[in-house]
C-alpha positions in Angstrom: 139.5 131.2 133.9 139.9 132.0 130.0 136.1 132.8 129.4 136.0 134.9 132.8 139.1 136.7 131.6 137.0 137.8 128.5 134.0 138.6 130.5 135.8 140.5 133.2 137.9 142.4 130.8 134.6 143.5 129.0 133.2 144.8 132.5 136.6 146.5 133.0 136.5 148.3 129.7 133.4 150.0 130.5 134.8 151.0 134.1 137.7 152.6 132.2 135.1 155.1 130.8 133.8 155.8 134.3 130.8 153.9 133.9 129.6 151.0 136.1 127.4 147.9 135.4 125.6 145.6 137.8 123.8 143.9 135.1 126.5 142.7 132.6 125.1 139.3 132.6 122.4 140.7 130.2 125.0 141.1 127.3 126.7 137.6 128.3 123.3 135.9 128.2 121.6 137.5 125.2 124.7 137.2 123.2 124.6 133.5 124.0 120.9 133.1 123.4 121.2 135.1 120.1 123.9 132.7 118.7 122.2 129.7 120.0 119.0 130.4 118.2 120.5 131.2 114.9 122.5 128.1 115.1 119.5 125.7 116.0 116.9 127.4 114.1 118.7 128.4 110.8 121.6 126.0 110.7 124.5 128.5 110.5 127.8 127.8 111.6 128.5 128.1 115.3 131.4 130.4 114.4 129.1 132.7 112.4 126.7 132.5 115.4 129.4 133.5 117.7 130.2 136.8 115.7 126.3 137.4 115.5 125.9 136.8 119.0 128.6 139.4 120.0 127.4 141.8 117.6 123.7 141.6 118.7 125.0 142.2 122.5 126.9 145.2 121.1 123.8 146.7 119.6 121.8 146.0 122.6 124.7 147.8 124.8 124.5 150.7 122.3 120.8 151.1 122.8 121.0 150.9 126.5 123.6 153.5 126.4 121.5 155.8 124.4 119.0 155.5 127.1 120.9 156.1 130.2 124.5 157.1 129.1 123.8 160.6 130.7 123.2 159.1 134.2 125.9 159.0 136.9 127.9 155.7 137.7 125.7 154.0 140.3 122.5 155.2 138.6 123.6 153.7 135.5 124.7 150.5 137.5 121.0 150.2 138.8 119.5 150.4 135.3 121.9 147.9 134.0 121.0 145.7 136.9 117.2 146.1 136.1 117.8 145.3 132.5 119.4 142.0 133.4 116.4 141.0 135.6 114.1 142.2 132.7 116.1 139.8 130.2 116.0 136.9 132.5 112.1 137.5 132.8 111.6 137.7 129.2 113.6 134.8 128.3 111.7 132.6 130.7 108.5 134.2 129.5 109.0 133.6 125.8 109.1 129.9 126.0 107.6 129.5 122.4 111.2 130.8 121.3 113.5 130.4 124.1 111.8 127.2 125.8 111.5 129.2 129.0 113.6 127.9 132.0 114.4 124.6 130.2 116.8 126.3 127.9 118.6 124.7 124.8 121.3 122.2 124.3 124.0 124.0 122.4 126.3 122.4 119.7 130.0 122.5 120.1 132.4 125.0 118.6 135.0 122.6 118.2 135.3 118.8 118.6 137.2 118.3 122.0 138.2 119.9 125.2 141.6 120.4 124.3 140.6 122.4 121.2 138.4 124.5 123.4 141.2 125.3 125.6 143.2 126.8 122.5 140.1 128.5 121.3 139.4 130.2 124.6 143.0 131.2 125.2 143.2 132.6 121.7 140.0 134.6 122.3 141.1 135.7 125.8 144.5 137.0 124.3 142.8 139.0 121.4 140.4 140.6 124.1 143.5 141.5 126.2 145.3 142.8 123.3 142.2 144.8 122.0 141.6 146.3 125.4 145.3 147.1 125.7 145.2 149.1 122.3 141.9 150.6 123.2 143.2 152.1 126.5 146.5 153.2 124.8 144.8 155.1 122.0 142.8 158.4 121.8 139.6 156.7 122.7 141.5 155.4 125.9 142.6 158.9 126.6 139.1 160.2 126.4 138.0 157.3 128.5 140.4 158.3 131.3 139.5 161.9 131.0 135.7 161.2 131.6 136.5 158.9 134.2 138.7 161.4 136.2 136.3 164.5 135.7 133.5 164.2 133.2 132.6 168.1 133.4 136.2 168.9 132.7 136.6 166.5 129.9 133.3 167.8 128.3 134.5 171.5 128.7 137.5 170.6 126.9 135.8 169.5 123.8 135.5 165.5 124.3 132.2 164.4 123.2 131.5 162.5 126.4 128.1 160.9 125.1 129.9 159.5 121.9 132.8 158.0 123.8 130.5 156.4 126.5 128.5 154.9 123.9 131.7 153.5 122.3 132.6 152.1 125.8 129.3 150.3 126.1 129.2 148.9 122.7 132.8 147.5 123.0 132.1 146.2 126.4 129.0 144.6 125.3 130.5 143.0 122.4 133.2 141.3 124.4 130.7 140.3 126.9 128.7 138.8 124.1 131.8 136.7 122.9 132.1 135.3 126.5 128.6 134.5 126.5 128.6 132.5 123.3 131.6 130.7 124.1 130.4 129.8 127.7 127.2 128.5 126.1 129.0 126.2 123.5 131.4 125.1 126.0 128.9 123.9 128.7 126.8 122.5 125.9 123.7 124.1 127.4 122.0 127.5 127.8 118.9 128.6 130.0 117.8 131.8 131.9 120.3 131.0 134.7 123.0 132.7 132.8 121.3 136.0 133.7 121.7 135.2 137.5 123.4 137.4 140.0 126.4 135.5 140.3 127.3 136.2 136.6 126.4 140.1 137.1 128.8 140.4 140.2 131.7 138.0 139.1 133.5 140.4 136.6 133.2 143.3 139.0 134.6 141.3 142.0 137.3 139.9 139.6 138.4 143.3 138.3 138.5 144.9 141.6 140.6 142.0 143.0 142.9 142.2 140.2 143.1 145.8 139.8 140.5 148.0 138.4 141.1 150.0 135.4 144.1 148.0 134.5 144.5 145.5 131.5 146.0 142.9 133.5 143.6 143.2 136.7 140.7 141.1 135.1 143.2 138.4 134.1 144.7 138.1 137.6 141.3 138.5 139.3 139.8 135.8 137.2 142.8 133.4 138.1 142.4 134.2 141.9 138.5 134.0 142.3 138.1 131.1 140.4 140.9 129.2 142.0 139.1 130.2 145.4 135.8 129.1 144.0 136.9 125.8 142.6 138.9 124.9 146.0 135.7 125.6 147.9 133.5 123.1 146.1 133.2 121.4 149.7 130.9 123.8 150.5 127.7 125.2 149.0 127.5 128.1 146.7 126.0 130.4 149.1 128.8 129.7 151.5 131.3 130.1 148.7 129.8 133.6 147.9 130.1 134.6 151.6 133.8 133.7 151.5 134.4 135.5 148.2 132.6 138.4 149.8 134.9 138.4 152.7 137.9 138.2 150.4 136.7 141.1 148.3 136.3 143.2 151.5 139.8 142.6 152.7 141.2 143.3 149.1 139.3 146.7 149.1 140.6 147.7 152.6 144.1 146.4 152.4 144.9 146.4 148.7 142.4 149.1 147.2 144.5 149.0 143.9 144.1 145.5 143.4 146.6 142.6 143.6 148.4 143.9 140.6 149.5 146.7 142.7 151.4 144.4 144.9 152.8 142.7 141.8 154.1 145.9 140.3 155.7 146.8 143.8 157.5 143.3 143.8 158.9 143.9 140.3 160.0 147.4 140.9 161.8 146.0 144.2 163.7 143.4 142.3 164.7 145.6 139.5 
């Protein structure tokens, strides 16, 4: 849940600027791969590898942003989706570097599971606070203006291209952190990390919890992963069907996400 909180928060940060991604697993996976290759082949510390992997994902996010930042939301989403497919195919094809579909065993960041819990919770908290401060800053105001009406934002003097690139870079950076931690936690990385599952999960979690809210991805991660784990008795395809039905119900009956219900409850009791 902590790792997915980081990952879905990174996706939601991009959505704050009115942009959508259906291929966010590209940043998750490439960040994890870059870190793993540096640690295994050059013997650097996994902690330095974490920073390097996240930075590499941010650079890729910037480059993708430069090529398609002027596209509208769902055209951009399809481009990112295509990039994730290209990344998965390239990782499989470059087997002399990546060992293809076999993948790599990854070293641990820390010595035990309990230590991982504290590390993940710390990074999740840092991510939430970072998103909070970005959203509350001048950058966040620019993101909101672009999301609500890009033409008006541009006519009022906001450099929309620059702020969209900032959103892409920050979003990819935190997705890269999630990818590195996930790879080291599982102890293994392969091109499966680029799967549709990992591309759509942050979207589902953000919408479930509350799109364009800081707390939405946290709540969504808890809810969706609780459902996912509770349904382990059925196969993954059936689980995705259940998650899909749940998402449809959320969109119809709670379009602002579960966080809107929580806010109404607290307003009622106060």
